[in-house]
N, C-alpha and C positions, 0 to 999 in steps of 0.2 A: 438354507434360509438366506434370503437376500439381505445384504447390508445396504442401508441407506447411507448416502454421503450428503450431508448438508453443507454445501459450499456457500459461504457467506461473504458479502462485499458491501461497500458503502451505499451503492445505488447512485443514480443520477437522474436529472430531469430528462424526459424523453424528447423534449423539444422546447422551443421558446415558450409555447403556451403552457408548459408544465413547470416553468421555473418558479412561479409564485407559490404553487403548492409545495414544491420541493423545498424551497427556502423556508417556508413556514414550518414544515415538518422538522427541518434541522433545528429551528429555533423553538422547538417544543410547543408548537401551536401559536406562537407569537408572530403576527404578520409583520414583515419588514416594512420600514418606511419606504416611500417612493424613491428617495435618494439611494437607499441601500439596494433596492431592487434594480434600479437603473445601473448602479455600479456593477452588480453581478452580471446583468445582461451584457454590459459592455465588455466584460471579460470573456463571456461566452462568444460574443461577436468576434473578438480578437483571435479566437482559436477555431473559427469556422462556423459558429452558430450554436453548437451543442457539444457537450462532453461525449467522447466516444466510450466512456467507461462501461455503460450497460452493455453495449454491443460486444465489447472485448470480454466482459465477464461471461456473456452467453457463449462466446467462442471457447473460452477456457473451460466452461462446464461441459460443452459438447466434446471437446478434445479429451478431457479427463475421462468422460464416459467411454469414449473409443479406446483409450489406453487401458482402462480397467477391463473392458470387454476382450481386448486382445490378449491380455495376460491371463484372464480367468474364465473367459467365456461369457456369453450373454446371460444375464440374470444373477450373477454373483454379487454385483454392485449396481446401485441405481442412484444417479446423481441428481440432486435437487438444488436449485438456486434459491437463496434467501437473502433479500436486501434489507438494509437498515432503514433506508429513507425512500424507497420506491418499491412498487410491486414487481414481482412477488415478494412480499414482506417475509421476514423470518418466520413469524407465526403462521402465515399462510402455507409456507413450505412444510413446516412441521405437521400441520393438519393434513396436508396432502399425503405426506408419508404414512400417517396413521390410516388414512382412507385407503391407501394402496396396500395395507397389510404389513408395512414395515414395522418390525419389533426391535430392531437394533440399528443404531446409526453412529457414524463418525461425524463430528462437527469440525469444520476447518474454515477459518477466516483467512481471506486473501490479504493478510498483513503479517509479516514475520515476527514482530516484536510485541510482547504482551504488556498491556497496561490495564489496570482495573477500569480506566476511563475509556478504553477503546475495545480491544478484544474481549475484555471482561463483560462489557455491556451486550455484545453480540451473544455470548454464551448464556448470559442471564436471560435474555429474551427467548432463546431456544429452549432452555430448561423450564422456564415458566410456561411456555406453550405446551410442552410435552407432559407437564406435571398433571394436566387434567385429562389426559388421553389414555389412562390405564397403563398396564405394564409396558415399559419401554426402556431399553438400555441406551443411554447416550454417552458416547465417549468423546470428550472435547480434546482437540489438539490446541494447546494454549500458546505454544511458542515454537518457532522453527528457524530462528535467526542464526543459529550456529550449524544448521544442516550443511553437510559437506557438499551436497549438490548446489545449494545456493551460493556457497563460498566460491565454488568452481566457476559458476556462471558469471558472477560479478567480477571475478578476477579476469576472466577471459574478455569481458566487455571493456574493462579498463585497459588491458593490454592492447586491444584493437584501437582504442581512442588515442593512444600514444602516437600512433602514426599520423594523426592530424596536426601534430605540433612539429615545429622545426627541430633540427638536431640541437640547436642552441637552447631552445625552450625545454627540451626533454631532460637537459642536465639539471634543471631546477623546477621540477614539475610535481607539485603537491596534489594530494587527493583530498577532497572534502566529502566526507560521508554525511548525508543529511536524512532527516525524517521529519514527519509532521510534529510541530510543537504541541505541547499540552500545557495546561495551567501549572504554574510553579508549585502549587500546593501538593502535587504528587511527590515532590522531593521531600516534603515534611512527612509524608505518609510512607516513605521508603518504598515507593513503587519501583518495580524492576525495569521499567521502560528505558531510562537512560543507560543503565548497565547493559541491557540487551543490545541496544544500538552500538555501544562501544565494543561489545564482544564480536559482533559481526565485522565491524571495521578492523579490529585487531587481527582477526583470522584472515580476512582478505589481504590485508597489508603483509601479514607474515607469508602468505602464499606467494605474493608478488616479490617478496624479499626487500621490502621498503620500510623505513621508519618515517617517511616523509608524508604524513597524513594528519588530518585534524577532523573535527566534528562540528556540525552546525544544525540549527533547527530552521524550519520554514513554515509558511502558511498559517501563522498563528491566528486564532479566532479574534474577532473584534468585540471583546468584552471588557468590562471594567477591571477585572482582575489581571494581574501580570501573568505572562506566559513565558515559558523557558526560552532562553537565548544562549548564545547570540544568534540572531536571525541571519539567514544566508546573505542578505544584502550588507548587513553590518560586518559579517565575516569577510566578505570580499574587500570592503573598505579597509579593515584591519590588516588584511594580507597585503594589500597594495601599499599601505603605510610601512609595512615591514620589508618592502622591496620586491614583492612577487608581482610578476606581470602575466602569469598563466596558472591555470589550475584545471583539474578534472573534478567535476561534481558527480558523485555517485549517490543518487537518492535511494539508498537501500531500504528505506522504510516504506517505499511504494513498490508495487509490482506491475501496475497497469498505467497506461497513459490516461490522464484526466486533467482537470483544471489546475490542480496544484503542481503538476509537472509541466503541462503545455503552456500555461500562462505564467505561473510564479517563477519557473526556471527558464523556459525557452524564450519568454518575452521579457518579463520584468528583470530577472537576474542578468540576462544577456545585455539589455539596455544599460543597466547599472555598470556592468563590466566595461562596456564601451566607453562610458563617461570616465571610467578610471584608467582607460588605456590598457585593459587586461584582455587576454585571450582565454576564454573558458569553453569547455566542451562538457556535455552531459552524457552519461552512459545511457544507452537505449533501454527502455522499459522491457520487462520480461514478457508481458502480454501472453500470447498463446504459443510462445516458442516451444518446440517439442521437448527440449531439454528441461524447461520449467514444468511442463505438464508431466513429464516422467518423474520429476522431483515430487510433485503433488501426489502422484500415484504411490510413490514409495512411502510417503507420510501416511496416507490412508491405509495402505496394507499393514504397516507396522502397528498402527493403532487398533486395527481390526483383529490382529493376532493377539 
């Protein structure tokens, strides 16, 4: 019997003409103001006009299918893409699996750290969609932030970045591990998200043999309620005040290039660092790196067993 693999990601606008629909969907059906829309469009323009996230997710899905076929032969696994905010939506992918006769599936979100407000919402949508489709076994992978393969890949990327700093800079080179901020109320709810980010950073740092690292949040939503901090820009300011002139940013909460990486870090954080007189470098995103695809295949195999 074929195993389905529901590979889930945030989704993105397909082009400039799709940004209004996409932004409205993120805002739960509330249309953004013209100023909000123009602000988002200007950010897309700054990274080349459109987010590459959907195209990268497609490549990741295709590569995962090829990897599973290589390991198990054609037909053992079938990968389906399900997006939270763009087509194919998660519910569409689940219905397609049922249409194709899939009776058992592994659910995997392309985000390594679990929160009820992030990964939990993806899984809830998938389970709600499949609940009306008759007998169906759904096995969710809720978290993989401590996976040995992920720790190895991130450690290797940090090691490579050290070569971009001068010998003098490398003697005092901290690592900032970052992830997408979430509303502060998750702290009162004892959500595991902050602990999971810390666990990833601790393991990577231990592998590198360093205690010279810290944590930050980024890309907070523009809502009235407070979001977790310190924000990456505030973190850089604080570090400069403490005497640091260089840092490596490892956005380990993200796996693919998209607006929160290409704009928030590569443009906004870099500009802020320059005003502070700091030299910062970001670890490259995992995207469809073969080592990352192999890691995803390992996760799917383990859950299917």
